[in-house]
GUVEX-161026 format. One record per residue (C-alpha): chain; x, y, z. Coordinates in pm, 1 decimal. Each point is the difference from the previous one (the first is absolute). Example, Ala and Ser with C-alpha at 12.3 -4.5 7.8 and 13.67 -1.06 7.14 Angstrom:
GUVEX-161026
(A, (1230.0, -450.0, 780.0))
(A, (137.0, 344.0, -66.0))
END
This chain:
GUVEX-161026
(A, (-7122.6, -17478.2, 10722.1))
(A, (209.6, -310.1, -62.1))
(A, (217.6, -185.1, 252.3))
(A, (167.6, -339.6, 22.0))
(A, (-235.3, -288.0, 75.8))
(A, (42.0, -94.3, 372.6))
(A, (-68.1, -370.6, -76.2))
(A, (268.3, -54.4, -258.4))
(A, (226.0, 299.7, 85.6))
(A, (-35.8, 131.3, -354.8))
(A, (112.9, -322.1, -171.2))
(A, (-338.8, -83.2, -151.4))
(A, (27.5, -367.5, 101.7))
(A, (11.0, -200.8, 322.5))
(A, (141.1, -342.3, 99.7))
(A, (-277.9, -258.1, 27.5))
(A, (202.6, -323.4, 12.9))
(A, (341.1, -165.1, -41.5))
(A, (108.6, -271.9, -245.8))
(A, (309.5, -208.7, -65.4))
(A, (270.0, 182.8, -186.2))
(A, (18.5, -140.0, -355.0))
(A, (359.6, 109.2, -43.3))
(A, (145.5, -205.1, 284.2))
(A, (-273.1, -257.2, 45.5))
(A, (-56.1, 120.3, 357.5))
(A, (359.4, -62.3, 116.2))
(A, (93.4, 365.3, 19.9))
(A, (330.7, -61.3, -187.5))
(A, (126.9, -5.1, -356.2))
(A, (72.0, -335.8, -159.5))
(A, (370.6, 75.4, -58.0))
(A, (223.0, 33.4, 308.0))
(A, (266.7, 268.9, 18.3))
(A, (358.6, -136.5, -2.3))
(A, (155.1, 207.7, 273.7))
(A, (329.9, -183.3, -9.4))
(A, (77.1, 95.2, -357.8))
(A, (-105.9, 359.4, 61.8))
(A, (248.5, 49.6, 289.3))
(A, (307.4, -168.3, -148.8))
(A, (245.0, 249.8, 157.6))
(A, (-125.2, -53.3, 356.8))
(A, (223.9, -212.3, 227.4))
(A, (-125.5, -325.5, 152.7))
(A, (-39.8, 141.2, 352.1))
(A, (-238.8, 268.1, -125.9))
(A, (-183.3, -258.6, -214.3))
(A, (-52.2, -220.7, 302.1))
(A, (-106.3, 285.9, 232.4))
(A, (-259.2, 143.6, -240.5))
(A, (-97.7, -332.2, -159.5))
(A, (113.5, 120.7, -341.3))
(A, (84.6, -337.8, -133.6))
(A, (-353.7, -131.9, -39.5))
(A, (-268.9, 86.8, -250.2))
(A, (-268.3, 253.2, 109.1))
(A, (-367.9, -6.4, -82.4))
(A, (-130.6, 304.4, -187.9))
(A, (-335.3, 149.1, 123.7))
(A, (-272.3, 11.8, -260.6))
(A, (-37.0, 347.6, -145.2))
(A, (-370.6, -48.1, -70.9))
(A, (-103.1, -70.7, 362.3))
(A, (306.2, 137.9, 182.2))
(A, (71.2, -342.2, 146.7))
(A, (-346.8, -45.2, 153.0))
(A, (-120.9, -269.6, -227.6))
(A, (-335.1, 173.4, -35.9))
(A, (-124.5, 298.8, -197.6))
(A, (-301.6, 227.2, 72.3))
(A, (-324.4, -31.1, -196.0))
(A, (-143.8, 349.8, -73.3))
(A, (-335.9, 121.1, -109.7))
(A, (-139.4, 346.3, -68.4))
(A, (-88.4, 195.6, 313.3))
(A, (-379.0, 12.1, 23.6))
(A, (6.8, 316.2, 208.1))
(A, (160.2, 211.2, -274.8))
(A, (-92.9, -220.5, -295.7))
(A, (366.8, -61.7, -73.0))
(A, (81.3, 370.9, -57.6))
(A, (206.4, 40.8, 319.3))
(A, (-183.6, 325.0, 81.5))
(A, (-334.3, 102.4, 146.0))
(A, (-200.6, 319.0, -12.5))
(A, (-44.9, 174.8, 338.6))
(A, (-162.2, 309.8, 140.5))
(A, (247.9, 287.8, -21.0))
(A, (-113.8, 123.5, 342.4))
(A, (-21.6, -306.4, 222.8))
(A, (161.0, -275.9, -208.4))
(A, (-307.2, -223.6, -3.1))
(A, (-18.7, -235.2, -307.2))
(A, (-237.6, 130.8, -264.6))
(A, (-150.3, -87.7, -336.2))
(A, (222.1, 117.9, -288.1))
(A, (-240.5, 279.9, -102.7))
(A, (19.3, 185.8, 331.5))
(A, (268.3, 220.3, 156.9))
(A, (-142.3, 33.1, 349.3))
(A, (-238.2, -213.2, 208.6))
(A, (-353.9, 102.2, 89.9))
(A, (95.1, 85.1, 359.1))
(A, (287.3, 224.4, -99.1))
(A, (-208.4, 155.4, -273.3))
(A, (-265.1, 91.9, 258.6))
(A, (263.9, 134.7, 235.6))
(A, (150.0, 213.1, -279.9))
(A, (-342.7, 140.1, -77.3))
(A, (-63.5, 72.4, 368.2))
(A, (342.5, 170.0, 35.1))
(A, (-71.6, 208.8, -309.0))
(A, (-331.0, 110.8, 146.0))
(A, (165.1, 90.7, 328.4))
(A, (266.2, 205.6, -178.3))
(A, (-270.6, 177.5, -198.0))
(A, (-199.6, 76.1, 316.1))
(A, (311.3, 125.5, 177.2))
(A, (82.7, 224.3, -293.6))
(A, (-356.8, 132.7, -10.4))
(A, (13.7, 75.2, 373.9))
(A, (334.7, 174.3, -45.5))
(A, (-143.1, 220.6, -274.1))
(A, (-309.2, 65.4, 206.7))
(A, (212.8, 104.1, 297.1))
(A, (195.0, 241.5, -218.0))
(A, (-324.6, 152.2, -131.7))
(A, (-164.0, 7.1, 342.3))
(A, (-29.6, 342.4, 159.8))
(A, (101.9, -11.5, 363.9))
(A, (-140.0, 229.0, 269.1))
(A, (275.9, 198.3, 170.0))
(A, (-88.1, 199.9, 312.6))
(A, (135.2, 329.2, 125.9))
(A, (-80.9, 90.0, 362.9))
(A, (-159.0, 313.9, 127.9))
(A, (134.7, 159.4, 315.7))
(A, (-232.1, -182.8, 240.6))
(A, (83.3, -357.5, -98.5))
(A, (202.4, -182.8, 266.1))
(A, (195.0, -326.7, 18.3))
(A, (-303.7, -185.3, 144.5))
(A, (-188.3, 83.9, -322.6))
(A, (251.6, -165.6, -232.5))
(A, (-99.2, -305.9, -202.7))
(A, (262.7, -256.7, -104.4))
(A, (-192.5, -84.4, -315.6))
(A, (21.0, 355.3, -139.9))
(A, (269.2, 179.6, -201.2))
(A, (109.7, 343.3, 117.4))
(A, (185.8, 290.3, -152.0))
(A, (251.6, 188.7, 206.7))
(A, (321.0, 197.7, -17.7))
(A, (356.2, -102.2, 91.7))
(A, (118.1, 227.3, 283.3))
(A, (325.8, -172.1, 98.4))
(A, (231.9, -264.2, -143.8))
(A, (225.1, -231.8, 199.9))
(A, (213.6, -301.7, -96.6))
(A, (-269.3, -237.6, 122.3))
(A, (-297.0, 170.5, -172.6))
(A, (-196.2, 316.6, -63.6))
(A, (-246.5, 169.2, 229.2))
(A, (-335.0, 68.1, -167.2))
(A, (-245.7, 252.2, 132.0))
(A, (-371.8, -43.1, -84.5))
(A, (-125.3, 292.4, 212.8))
(A, (98.3, 172.1, 324.9))
(A, (-127.0, -296.3, 202.8))
(A, (115.7, -296.7, -207.6))
(A, (351.5, -79.8, -114.9))
(A, (218.7, -305.5, -17.3))
(A, (308.2, -171.4, -138.5))
(A, (14.1, -142.5, -349.5))
(A, (265.9, -267.5, 35.4))
(A, (236.5, -123.6, -265.3))
(A, (207.1, 145.3, -281.1))
(A, (-51.3, 374.8, -27.8))
(A, (284.4, 103.6, -231.4))
(A, (-251.5, 108.8, -267.1))
(A, (-191.1, 231.2, 230.3))
(A, (46.5, 360.0, 111.9))
(A, (-148.8, 207.2, 281.6))
(A, (-321.9, 157.1, -129.0))
(A, (-83.3, -284.4, -237.6))
(A, (-366.6, -108.7, 5.0))
(A, (-36.6, -378.1, 31.6))
(A, (-285.3, -249.7, 10.1))
(A, (35.2, -251.0, 283.4))
(A, (-183.1, -278.7, 173.3))
(A, (14.4, -91.0, 369.2))
(A, (211.7, -306.5, 99.6))
(A, (-43.6, 33.4, 378.3))
(A, (-171.5, 225.7, 254.3))
(A, (153.2, 19.7, 350.1))
(A, (-273.1, 181.5, 185.9))
(A, (165.8, -8.7, 338.8))
(A, (321.4, 150.5, -136.5))
(A, (-182.6, 237.1, -232.3))
(A, (191.8, -131.7, -303.2))
(A, (-99.2, -106.1, -348.5))
(A, (216.9, -179.5, -254.9))
(A, (-59.9, 54.9, -371.3))
(A, (108.2, -162.1, -324.2))
(A, (-8.7, 163.3, -347.3))
(A, (-300.7, -87.0, -214.8))
(A, (61.1, -8.8, -374.9))
(A, (-329.5, 105.9, -156.5))
(A, (-38.7, 64.1, -372.7))
(A, (-344.3, 160.2, 4.0))
(A, (-158.8, 160.1, 304.8))
(A, (-248.8, 262.1, 113.2))
(A, (44.1, 223.3, 304.2))
(A, (-266.8, -8.7, 272.6))
(A, (12.9, 233.9, 298.9))
(A, (-55.8, -185.3, 320.1))
(A, (-186.2, 228.0, 240.4))
(A, (-94.9, -48.0, 359.3))
(A, (-304.0, 153.1, 165.7))
(A, (31.5, 40.6, 374.5))
(A, (-330.3, 12.4, 188.3))
(A, (-49.4, 291.9, 235.6))
(A, (92.5, -48.5, 367.0))
(A, (-156.2, 215.2, 269.5))
(A, (237.1, 132.6, 263.1))
(A, (-151.6, -202.2, 285.9))
(A, (108.6, -323.1, -186.5))
(A, (366.4, 97.5, -55.0))
(A, (125.3, -207.2, 295.0))
(A, (-100.2, -320.0, -184.6))
(A, (183.8, 111.9, -318.6))
(A, (342.2, 67.5, 145.1))
(A, (278.2, -72.6, -254.4))
(A, (-238.5, 5.9, -294.9))
(A, (-70.0, 256.6, -263.7))
(A, (-335.7, 170.7, 59.5))
(A, (-214.6, 275.7, -152.0))
(A, (-145.9, 268.3, 224.7))
(A, (-257.1, 254.3, -108.1))
(A, (-25.6, 285.2, 249.3))
(A, (81.1, 359.7, 87.7))
(A, (358.8, 111.1, 66.6))
(A, (-2.9, 195.9, 326.8))
(A, (373.4, 61.3, 35.3))
(A, (327.6, -47.1, -188.7))
(A, (317.6, -17.6, 206.4))
(A, (340.5, -1.8, -167.9))
(A, (283.3, -166.9, 188.9))
(A, (360.6, -93.5, -69.8))
(A, (-135.0, -343.6, -90.6))
(A, (-345.3, -72.0, -150.8))
(A, (-273.5, 256.9, -42.0))
(A, (-283.9, -64.2, 246.9))
(A, (-362.2, 44.4, -107.9))
(A, (-286.2, 22.4, 247.0))
(A, (-314.5, -130.6, -172.2))
(A, (-356.8, -48.1, 118.2))
(A, (-302.2, -172.0, -148.1))
(A, (-350.2, -88.4, 108.2))
(A, (127.9, -270.2, 236.9))
(A, (191.0, 246.0, 214.7))
END
């Protein structure tokens, strides 16, 4: 890429010395004086005296503009007298005529091209990648959730601030954001953005997955004997025993169960 030479400002030559003007002999004026008086014949005497129009005036030399010296030029060595230099089109660094970009910018271009290629390959790989999406069985609880997994659920309620997504009877949460494209009953794939265990709340965000496979997330609860129930208060347990009595009430149904522990 061409640009004006910074040494000679595109002129192709630079001033290297000064010499006496041959036109005026170094005086800075022409040999013949200008007769001002004859030029202003119609001007009255007062004006002539005020502006000194009655005397002859020296005429500045046109060749040196009244300086008495003229510049001595020689071809600019930086641009070889052309007034232009070849520079890198990326960084502007001066270059040999046969190149368009410098070695550093060429290497950077190559590196950037490789990065773009790698990014494109990763994008294509992500699109082809098959993601694991989990559905929960009835025993999975909030404490079993993993923020690194994708889950499939169903929209059960829609509000202005988001949509409520149910994963099973124990786990549901709010998918925040724009929900104008969703309806109650739609199945969605989500990921967890926050888990508030103390409040029993989970926040979701939609996951846009091109290819996925469904995996059922099951939970196996170890058996608890009746004598150990006091230590499991508030938790889901599995009891294997014999039902001795069933009592129906206006509230919950009460089962009396016994096992080998008593």
